[in-house]
C-alpha positions as CSV (number, residue, x, y, z in Angstrom):
1,X,43.1,-25.4,-48.9
2,X,40.4,-27.5,-48.0
3,X,37.4,-29.0,-50.1
4,X,35.5,-27.3,-52.6
5,X,31.9,-27.6,-53.8
6,X,30.3,-25.6,-56.6
7,X,27.1,-24.3,-55.7
8,X,24.7,-22.2,-57.5
9,X,23.4,-20.1,-54.5
10,X,26.6,-19.8,-52.4
11,X,29.4,-19.9,-55.3
12,X,32.2,-21.9,-54.0
13,X,31.8,-23.5,-50.7
14,X,35.0,-24.0,-49.1
15,X,35.5,-27.0,-46.2
16,X,38.5,-27.1,-44.2
17,X,39.9,-30.6,-44.4
18,X,39.1,-31.2,-41.1
19,X,35.7,-30.5,-41.3
20,X,35.3,-32.1,-45.0
21,X,36.6,-35.5,-43.7
22,X,34.1,-35.7,-40.4
23,X,31.3,-34.4,-43.2
24,X,32.3,-37.0,-45.8
25,X,31.2,-39.9,-44.2
26,X,28.1,-39.0,-43.3
27,X,27.3,-37.6,-46.5
28,X,28.3,-40.9,-48.1
29,X,25.8,-42.6,-46.1
30,X,23.0,-44.1,-47.8
31,X,20.8,-42.2,-45.5
32,X,21.9,-39.1,-46.4
33,X,22.1,-40.0,-50.2
34,X,18.0,-40.8,-49.9
35,X,17.7,-37.0,-49.6
36,X,19.0,-36.6,-53.3
37,X,15.3,-38.3,-54.4
38,X,13.6,-35.8,-52.0
39,X,12.6,-32.5,-53.5
40,X,12.8,-29.4,-51.2
41,X,9.7,-27.8,-52.5
42,X,7.1,-30.9,-53.5
43,X,4.5,-29.7,-55.9
44,X,5.9,-25.9,-56.4
45,X,7.5,-26.8,-59.9
46,X,3.8,-26.8,-61.3
47,X,3.9,-23.4,-60.5
48,X,7.7,-22.7,-60.7
49,X,9.0,-24.9,-63.4
50,X,12.9,-24.6,-62.2
51,X,12.2,-25.7,-58.8
52,X,13.2,-29.3,-59.0
53,X,16.1,-28.5,-56.6
54,X,16.4,-31.4,-53.4
55,X,17.1,-31.5,-49.6
56,X,20.6,-32.6,-50.2
57,X,21.8,-29.6,-52.0
58,X,19.9,-27.5,-49.3
59,X,21.2,-29.4,-46.5
60,X,25.1,-29.3,-48.0
61,X,24.7,-25.4,-48.2
62,X,23.2,-25.7,-44.6
63,X,26.5,-27.0,-43.6
64,X,28.6,-24.7,-45.3
65,X,26.8,-21.3,-43.7
66,X,27.2,-23.1,-40.4
67,X,30.7,-22.8,-40.5
68,X,30.5,-19.1,-41.4
69,X,28.1,-18.4,-38.5
70,X,30.4,-20.1,-36.3
71,X,33.6,-18.8,-37.5
72,X,31.9,-15.0,-37.4
73,X,30.9,-15.7,-33.9
74,X,33.5,-17.2,-32.1
75,X,36.8,-16.4,-34.4
76,X,38.8,-17.8,-37.3
77,X,40.9,-19.8,-34.6
78,X,37.7,-21.2,-32.2
79,X,37.4,-24.8,-30.8
80,X,37.6,-26.9,-33.9
81,X,35.6,-29.7,-32.9
82,X,33.0,-27.6,-31.5
83,X,32.8,-26.6,-35.3
84,X,32.7,-29.8,-37.0
85,X,30.3,-30.8,-34.6
86,X,28.0,-27.7,-35.1
87,X,28.6,-28.6,-39.2
88,X,27.8,-32.0,-38.8
89,X,24.4,-31.1,-37.2
90,X,23.3,-28.5,-39.7
91,X,24.4,-31.2,-42.4
92,X,21.8,-33.5,-41.0
93,X,18.7,-31.2,-39.8
94,X,16.8,-32.2,-42.3
95,X,17.4,-35.8,-42.7
96,X,14.5,-36.9,-41.3
97,X,12.5,-35.4,-44.2
98,X,9.9,-37.7,-45.8
99,X,8.8,-37.4,-49.3
100,X,5.6,-35.6,-50.6
101,X,6.3,-32.5,-48.4
102,X,4.2,-32.3,-44.9
103,X,1.1,-34.5,-46.7
104,X,3.0,-37.3,-45.8
105,X,3.4,-36.8,-42.1
106,X,-0.2,-36.2,-41.9
107,X,-1.1,-39.5,-43.4
108,X,1.7,-41.2,-41.1
109,X,0.0,-39.6,-38.0
110,X,-3.8,-40.2,-38.9
111,X,-3.3,-43.8,-39.3
112,X,-1.4,-44.2,-36.0
113,X,-4.1,-42.4,-34.3
114,X,-6.6,-44.3,-35.8
115,X,-4.9,-47.4,-34.9
116,X,-4.7,-45.9,-31.3
117,X,-1.0,-46.0,-31.5
118,X,-0.9,-42.2,-30.4
119,X,-3.2,-39.4,-29.4
120,X,-4.0,-36.4,-31.3
121,X,-2.2,-33.9,-29.3
122,X,0.6,-32.6,-31.2
123,X,3.6,-33.4,-28.8
124,X,2.4,-37.2,-29.4
125,X,2.7,-36.9,-33.4
126,X,5.2,-37.8,-35.3
127,X,7.4,-34.9,-37.2
128,X,10.3,-34.9,-39.5
129,X,12.2,-33.7,-36.3
130,X,11.5,-37.4,-34.5
131,X,12.8,-38.9,-38.0
132,X,15.7,-36.8,-38.0
133,X,16.6,-37.7,-34.4
134,X,16.6,-41.6,-34.8
135,X,18.4,-41.3,-38.4
136,X,20.9,-39.6,-36.0
137,X,20.9,-42.0,-33.7
138,X,21.3,-44.5,-36.5
139,X,24.7,-42.8,-38.0
140,X,26.4,-43.1,-34.6
141,X,25.2,-46.6,-33.6
142,X,26.6,-47.4,-37.1
143,X,29.7,-45.2,-36.6
144,X,29.3,-43.0,-39.3
145,X,29.8,-40.0,-37.4
146,X,32.7,-40.0,-35.4
147,X,32.7,-40.8,-31.6
148,X,34.4,-37.8,-31.0
149,X,31.7,-35.7,-32.0
150,X,28.9,-37.9,-31.5
151,X,27.6,-36.4,-28.2
152,X,28.0,-33.0,-28.9
153,X,25.8,-33.3,-32.2
154,X,23.1,-35.0,-30.3
155,X,23.2,-32.3,-27.5
156,X,23.2,-29.8,-30.5
157,X,20.4,-30.9,-32.2
158,X,18.0,-31.8,-29.0
159,X,18.8,-29.4,-26.3
160,X,17.1,-25.9,-27.2
161,X,19.5,-24.6,-24.6
162,X,22.8,-25.3,-26.0
163,X,24.3,-22.3,-27.1
164,X,25.1,-23.4,-30.4
165,X,21.4,-24.7,-31.0
166,X,20.0,-21.4,-32.0
167,X,22.6,-21.6,-35.0
168,X,20.4,-24.4,-37.1
169,X,17.1,-23.6,-35.3
170,X,16.0,-20.4,-34.1
171,X,14.0,-17.2,-36.3
172,X,17.7,-16.4,-37.3
173,X,19.4,-19.7,-38.4
174,X,21.2,-21.3,-41.4
175,X,18.3,-23.3,-42.2
176,X,16.3,-20.2,-43.3
177,X,19.1,-18.4,-44.6
178,X,19.9,-21.3,-47.0
179,X,16.0,-22.3,-48.6
180,X,14.9,-18.8,-48.6
181,X,18.1,-18.1,-51.1
182,X,17.9,-21.6,-52.3
183,X,14.1,-21.5,-52.8
184,X,14.2,-18.4,-54.5
185,X,17.2,-19.1,-56.7
186,X,15.4,-22.0,-58.4
187,X,11.8,-20.3,-58.5
188,X,13.2,-17.7,-60.7
189,X,11.9,-15.0,-58.2
190,X,13.5,-12.5,-56.1
191,X,11.3,-12.5,-53.0
192,X,13.8,-14.6,-51.2
193,X,16.7,-12.1,-51.5
194,X,18.3,-10.4,-48.3
195,X,21.8,-9.6,-47.3
196,X,23.1,-12.9,-46.1
197,X,26.6,-12.2,-45.6
198,X,25.8,-9.0,-44.0
199,X,23.6,-10.6,-41.2
200,X,26.4,-13.4,-40.9
201,X,29.1,-10.9,-39.8
202,X,26.3,-9.3,-37.3
203,X,25.5,-12.1,-35.8
204,X,26.0,-12.8,-32.0
205,X,25.4,-15.2,-29.3
206,X,23.9,-13.7,-26.1
207,X,26.1,-15.6,-23.2
208,X,23.1,-15.1,-20.6
209,X,20.5,-16.9,-22.7
210,X,22.5,-18.5,-25.2
211,X,19.8,-17.0,-28.0
212,X,21.1,-16.2,-31.4
213,X,21.0,-12.0,-31.5
214,X,21.8,-9.3,-34.0
215,X,24.3,-6.1,-33.8
216,X,22.0,-3.0,-34.0
217,X,23.5,-2.1,-37.4
218,X,22.1,-4.9,-39.3
219,X,18.4,-4.0,-38.1
220,X,17.7,-2.9,-41.6
221,X,19.2,-6.7,-42.8
222,X,17.4,-8.6,-40.2
223,X,14.0,-6.5,-41.5
224,X,14.7,-7.5,-45.2
225,X,15.0,-10.7,-44.3
226,X,12.1,-11.1,-42.1
227,X,10.3,-9.8,-45.4
228,X,11.6,-12.4,-47.6
229,X,10.4,-14.6,-45.7
230,X,6.9,-13.3,-45.6
231,X,7.0,-12.8,-49.5
232,X,8.1,-16.8,-50.1
233,X,5.5,-17.8,-47.7
234,X,2.8,-16.1,-49.6
235,X,4.4,-16.7,-53.1
236,X,6.2,-19.9,-53.1
237,X,5.6,-22.2,-50.0
238,X,1.5,-21.2,-49.9
239,X,1.1,-20.9,-53.6
240,X,-2.2,-22.0,-54.7
241,X,-1.3,-24.5,-57.2
242,X,1.3,-25.8,-54.9
243,X,-1.5,-26.2,-52.4
244,X,-4.2,-28.3,-54.3
245,X,-1.8,-30.6,-55.6
246,X,-0.7,-31.5,-52.2
247,X,-4.3,-31.5,-51.1
248,X,-4.6,-34.1,-54.4
249,X,-1.6,-35.4,-52.8
250,X,-3.2,-36.5,-49.7
251,X,-6.7,-37.7,-51.1
252,X,-4.2,-40.4,-53.2
253,X,-2.3,-41.2,-50.3
254,X,-5.5,-42.0,-48.2
255,X,-6.9,-44.2,-51.1
256,X,-3.8,-46.4,-51.2
257,X,-3.8,-46.4,-47.3
258,X,-7.6,-47.7,-47.6
259,X,-6.6,-50.4,-50.5
260,X,-3.5,-51.4,-49.0
261,X,-4.8,-55.3,-49.0
262,X,-5.8,-55.4,-52.7
263,X,-2.7,-53.1,-53.5
264,X,-0.4,-55.8,-51.6
265,X,-2.0,-58.8,-53.2
266,X,-1.4,-57.3,-56.9
267,X,2.0,-55.2,-56.4
268,X,5.2,-56.7,-54.7
269,X,5.7,-54.9,-51.5
270,X,9.4,-55.2,-51.9
271,X,9.2,-53.5,-54.7
272,X,7.2,-50.2,-53.8
273,X,8.3,-48.8,-50.7
274,X,5.9,-46.7,-49.9
275,X,3.2,-49.4,-49.8
276,X,5.3,-51.6,-47.6
277,X,5.8,-48.6,-45.1
278,X,2.1,-47.8,-45.0
279,X,1.2,-51.8,-44.6
280,X,3.7,-51.7,-42.1
281,X,2.1,-49.1,-40.1
282,X,-0.8,-50.7,-40.1
283,X,0.7,-53.7,-38.2
284,X,2.9,-51.5,-35.7
285,X,2.5,-53.0,-32.0
286,X,4.5,-50.8,-30.3
287,X,3.1,-47.9,-28.1
288,X,6.3,-45.3,-27.3
289,X,7.1,-42.9,-30.2
290,X,10.7,-44.1,-30.6
291,X,9.9,-47.8,-30.8
292,X,7.4,-46.5,-33.3
293,X,10.0,-44.9,-35.3
294,X,12.4,-47.3,-35.3
295,X,10.0,-50.1,-36.0
296,X,9.5,-48.4,-39.3
297,X,13.1,-46.8,-40.0
298,X,13.8,-49.6,-42.6
299,X,10.9,-49.0,-44.6
300,X,10.7,-45.1,-44.1
301,X,14.2,-44.9,-45.0
302,X,13.5,-46.2,-49.0
303,X,10.7,-44.1,-49.5
304,X,11.5,-41.1,-52.1
305,X,9.4,-38.6,-54.0
306,X,9.2,-40.8,-57.2
307,X,7.6,-43.8,-55.4
308,X,3.9,-42.6,-56.6
309,X,4.9,-42.5,-60.0
310,X,6.0,-45.9,-59.8
311,X,2.7,-47.4,-58.3
312,X,0.5,-45.4,-60.4
313,X,2.6,-46.4,-63.5
314,X,2.6,-50.3,-62.4
315,X,-1.3,-49.5,-61.9
316,X,-2.3,-48.5,-64.9
317,X,0.0,-51.4,-66.8
318,X,-1.6,-54.0,-64.7
319,X,-5.1,-52.6,-65.2
320,X,-4.7,-52.7,-69.2
321,X,-3.5,-56.0,-68.9
């Protein structure tokens, strides 16, 4: 029978027993549970009030779609361990996302550049993919990911030439499949709708280059999918209200960063992970990207979308008294 999860986008998501058993430990980890507190679309709720869904549900949906795509390409009776490794990787593809969308990433990199710890080149800067890689390493180190799958999970996530990498990261990947439909659903719009199951059943792996390809009969569905991406970018992801809120957030984060010393004196850093994280960045001594990430991880893993509300509420209360 397997494990069933009811989802507003995909309906009944059914996971085979072995797949669910492997995913269950990861889902229950503190690193994955933090995604419940991180919104998928940051400030889009100010334009679309229903857009309050989180990265937790998106990650579950992505893992589910990865099992469908794998079975479609390789058959129901294909390599079970490989399928499970793919599902774990898909589940963890967004685990490195921090709060406040990409505005927070910019603040981290600007601070590290200002402290001469990294340079301004794009490849030197820290992205959510880098955080995901470190989180995956941590889950492996803590034996949350079964050792039977850990090596393959790392390869799928990091090796762009791996035959399964394109399923989770390409122009036709399960990440995009899920977030287009999910974001469209919760925003209450139809811009992101496309024929998911026809696409899934027409996906193939080009054996020569290990890239995702599509059967000719599904070209119309691909065109529909590309149009869905374009419309979602224009009407949701780059909505003027969402972008303006992210601009204001960047200003607020810069002010917090600039006044860390004063904030640290009047607030207990242990109670405010965001302040603790920004304070820790200013004291980083490491010079390699991975060393910086590992040094900051214990603070980063505690930050959620709700930290800013907590800080501003506490600050207002202290000012009144």
